[in-house]
C-alpha positions as CSV (number, residue, x, y, z in Angstrom):
1,M,0.0,0.0,0.0
2,V,2.8,2.4,0.8
3,C,4.6,1.6,-2.4
4,H,1.5,2.2,-4.4
5,L,0.9,5.6,-2.9
6,S,4.5,6.6,-3.3
7,Y,4.4,5.7,-7.0
8,K,1.1,7.5,-7.5
9,S,2.4,10.6,-5.8
10,T,5.6,10.6,-7.9
11,L,3.5,10.2,-11.0
12,I,1.3,13.1,-10.1
13,V,4.3,15.3,-9.4
14,L,5.9,14.4,-12.8
15,L,2.6,15.1,-14.7
16,T,2.2,18.4,-12.9
17,I,5.7,19.4,-13.9
18,C,5.1,18.4,-17.5
19,L,1.9,20.4,-17.7
20,T,3.8,23.4,-16.3
21,L,6.6,23.1,-18.7
22,T,4.4,22.7,-21.7
23,G,2.0,25.5,-20.8
24,C,2.7,27.6,-23.9
25,A,4.3,27.3,-27.3
26,A,7.1,29.8,-28.3
27,T,6.8,31.8,-31.5
28,S,9.4,33.9,-33.4
29,S,7.5,37.1,-32.2
30,N,8.8,36.5,-28.7
31,Y,12.4,37.1,-29.9
32,K,14.5,39.9,-31.3
33,P,15.5,40.0,-35.0
34,S,19.0,38.8,-35.8
35,I,19.7,42.1,-37.7
36,A,18.6,45.5,-36.5
37,A,16.1,47.3,-38.7
38,S,18.6,50.2,-39.1
39,Y,21.3,47.9,-40.6
40,T,21.7,48.4,-44.3
41,G,25.0,46.6,-45.0
42,E,25.9,43.2,-46.5
43,T,24.8,40.0,-44.8
44,A,25.7,36.3,-44.3
45,T,23.5,33.4,-43.2
46,L,23.6,31.1,-40.2
47,D,21.6,27.9,-39.9
48,D,20.9,25.9,-36.7
49,T,21.1,22.1,-37.2
50,F,20.2,18.8,-35.6
51,V,20.9,15.1,-35.6
52,R,18.0,12.8,-35.1
53,V,18.0,10.2,-32.3
54,G,14.8,8.3,-33.0
55,S,11.3,9.8,-33.4
56,G,11.2,11.3,-29.9
57,Q,14.5,13.2,-29.6
58,A,17.3,14.9,-31.5
59,I,20.6,16.6,-30.6
60,M,20.2,20.2,-31.6
61,F,22.9,22.9,-32.2
62,A,21.5,26.4,-31.9
63,A,22.4,30.0,-31.8
64,Q,20.2,31.5,-29.1
65,K,21.7,35.0,-28.8
66,I,23.5,37.5,-31.0
67,D,25.4,40.2,-29.0
68,D,23.2,39.5,-25.9
69,K,19.9,39.7,-27.9
70,D,17.6,36.6,-27.7
71,I,16.9,35.3,-31.2
72,F,14.6,32.6,-32.5
73,H,16.3,29.2,-32.7
74,I,15.7,25.6,-33.6
75,I,15.0,24.4,-30.0
76,A,12.2,26.9,-29.6
77,S,10.9,26.3,-33.1
78,S,10.8,22.5,-32.7
79,A,9.3,22.7,-29.2
80,S,6.5,24.8,-30.6
81,A,6.0,22.4,-33.5
82,S,5.9,19.5,-31.1
83,Y,3.3,21.1,-28.8
84,G,0.4,18.7,-28.4
85,K,2.1,15.8,-30.3
86,G,2.8,13.7,-27.2
87,V,6.3,12.2,-27.1
88,E,6.9,12.9,-30.9
89,L,9.5,15.5,-31.7
90,V,8.7,17.6,-34.7
91,T,11.9,19.3,-35.9
92,R,11.7,22.8,-37.5
93,G,14.9,24.3,-38.7
94,V,15.8,28.0,-38.3
95,S,17.9,30.1,-40.6
96,R,18.7,33.8,-40.1
97,A,20.7,36.6,-41.7
98,L,23.8,38.0,-39.9
99,P,25.3,41.5,-40.2
100,I,28.9,41.6,-41.4
101,K,30.8,42.7,-38.3
102,P,32.5,41.0,-35.3
103,L,29.8,39.1,-33.4
104,T,29.5,37.3,-30.1
105,L,27.0,34.4,-30.3
106,Y,25.6,32.3,-27.5
107,L,25.5,28.7,-28.8
108,V,23.8,25.7,-27.3
109,A,24.2,22.0,-28.0
110,Q,21.3,20.2,-26.4
111,R,19.5,16.9,-26.5
112,Q,15.9,17.8,-27.2
113,H,12.9,15.6,-26.4
114,G,9.4,15.7,-27.8
115,A,7.9,15.7,-24.3
116,P,9.4,17.1,-21.0
117,I,8.7,13.8,-19.2
118,S,10.9,11.9,-21.6
119,A,13.8,14.2,-20.8
120,M,13.2,13.8,-17.0
121,L,13.1,10.0,-17.3
122,S,16.1,9.8,-19.7
123,S,19.2,8.0,-18.6
124,E,21.4,10.1,-20.9
125,T,24.0,12.2,-19.1
126,S,25.4,14.1,-22.1
127,N,22.5,16.4,-22.6
128,Y,23.8,20.0,-22.8
129,V,26.8,22.3,-23.4
130,D,26.7,26.0,-24.1
131,A,29.2,28.7,-25.0
132,N,29.8,32.3,-26.0
133,V,31.8,32.3,-29.2
134,T,33.3,35.1,-31.3
135,F,32.9,35.2,-35.0
136,L,33.3,37.5,-38.0
137,P,31.1,36.4,-40.9
138,K,32.0,36.9,-44.6
139,V,29.7,38.5,-47.1
140,N,27.1,36.1,-48.6
141,E,28.6,33.1,-46.9
142,V,26.3,30.4,-45.3
143,Y,27.4,28.9,-42.0
144,I,25.9,26.3,-39.6
145,V,26.0,25.8,-35.9
146,N,27.5,22.4,-35.2
147,G,29.1,20.4,-32.3
148,R,29.0,17.2,-30.4
149,L,27.6,15.8,-27.2
150,S,29.2,12.9,-25.4
151,D,29.9,11.6,-21.8
152,K,33.6,12.3,-22.3
153,N,33.6,15.6,-24.2
154,S,31.1,18.0,-25.7
155,A,31.6,21.1,-27.8
156,V,29.8,23.6,-29.9
157,W,31.0,25.9,-32.7
158,I,30.2,27.6,-36.1
159,E,31.5,26.1,-39.3
160,D,31.6,27.0,-43.0
161,K,30.4,25.0,-46.0
162,G,33.6,23.0,-46.1
163,G,33.3,21.9,-42.5
164,N,36.0,24.3,-41.2
165,V,35.5,25.7,-37.8
166,V,35.3,29.5,-38.1
167,S,34.5,30.6,-34.6
168,T,36.1,30.2,-31.3
169,V,35.3,26.8,-29.7
170,T,34.3,25.8,-26.2
171,Q,34.5,22.2,-25.2
172,G,34.2,20.2,-22.0
173,I,31.5,18.6,-19.9
174,G,28.8,20.7,-18.2
175,S,30.2,23.5,-16.0
176,N,33.7,22.3,-16.7
177,A,33.5,23.5,-20.4
178,Q,36.4,25.7,-21.4
179,P,37.5,27.6,-24.5
180,L,39.6,25.5,-26.9
181,S,42.9,27.3,-27.9
182,V,43.4,26.2,-31.5
183,D,44.4,28.3,-34.4
184,R,41.6,27.5,-36.8
185,T,42.9,29.8,-39.6
186,T,46.0,27.7,-40.5
187,K,46.1,26.2,-44.0
188,N,46.8,22.8,-42.5
189,Y,43.4,22.8,-40.7
190,L,41.3,24.0,-43.6
191,K,39.5,21.1,-45.4
192,Q,38.6,20.5,-49.0
193,R,35.7,18.0,-49.2
194,S,34.6,16.3,-52.3
195,K,31.0,16.8,-53.4
196,L,30.1,13.3,-52.1
197,E,31.8,14.0,-48.7
198,T,29.9,17.3,-48.5
199,F,26.6,15.6,-49.3
200,L,27.2,13.0,-46.6
201,Y,28.0,15.7,-44.0
202,I,24.8,17.7,-44.6
203,Q,23.0,18.2,-41.2
204,G,19.3,18.1,-40.5
205,G,17.9,21.6,-40.3
206,E,20.1,23.1,-43.0
207,S,18.3,25.5,-45.3
208,D,18.0,25.1,-49.0
209,K,20.3,28.1,-49.3
210,S,22.9,26.2,-47.3
211,V,22.6,23.0,-49.4
212,V,22.8,24.9,-52.7
213,N,25.8,26.8,-51.4
214,K,27.6,23.5,-50.7
215,L,26.5,21.4,-53.7
216,G,25.3,23.9,-56.3
217,Q,22.0,24.1,-58.1
218,P,20.3,20.7,-58.6
219,D,19.8,19.3,-62.1
220,K,16.1,18.7,-61.3
221,I,13.8,18.6,-58.4
222,D,11.3,15.7,-58.1
223,N,8.2,16.2,-56.0
224,Y,7.3,13.4,-53.6
225,R,4.9,12.8,-50.8
226,V,5.8,11.2,-47.5
227,C,3.1,8.7,-46.4
């Protein structure tokens, strides 16, 4: 009898927390634009990305702030799209323009679940790493937020179409994450991927602009329907 009541109480607490956490769905109107309305200069593009881990979760790499301004990102977009879908995670990519100037971006690598209760009951320990990185975009270039999550080491960064890291990098585990001191501008580091390699390294969430920037215009586009 005691065990039954204890279990029931725990379940009620969990459900109450879940209802609290899913009380509203975020929209882009809750965030600041990535470029000020007064800016009239050239721009670049930055896409958030994700890697699927089953139907109910994904590892997401997002830019959540630009120069201390909260901006719309893939974690908020996907949480909004997943609202009311149970444990299913509906992913929604986010792409935004960047001004051409030195920027400080707050990046997050996070394991995202379709339902908060799934996150609370998960046995995964490598769920999150965040960092402020500095970055100077180039005109008309398309970049992605990328990284890794693991029990041993996690990191988050910005990379160009060739997979080269173009921002400062922070890596570590949880609160022990530290900036990584590596000269990412040396010719020995810069990579030249073949078109096949580039195709295989395309991340979930990349915009069509990013894919075309990497692979060129397609010869044809076939329409298809997912059943």
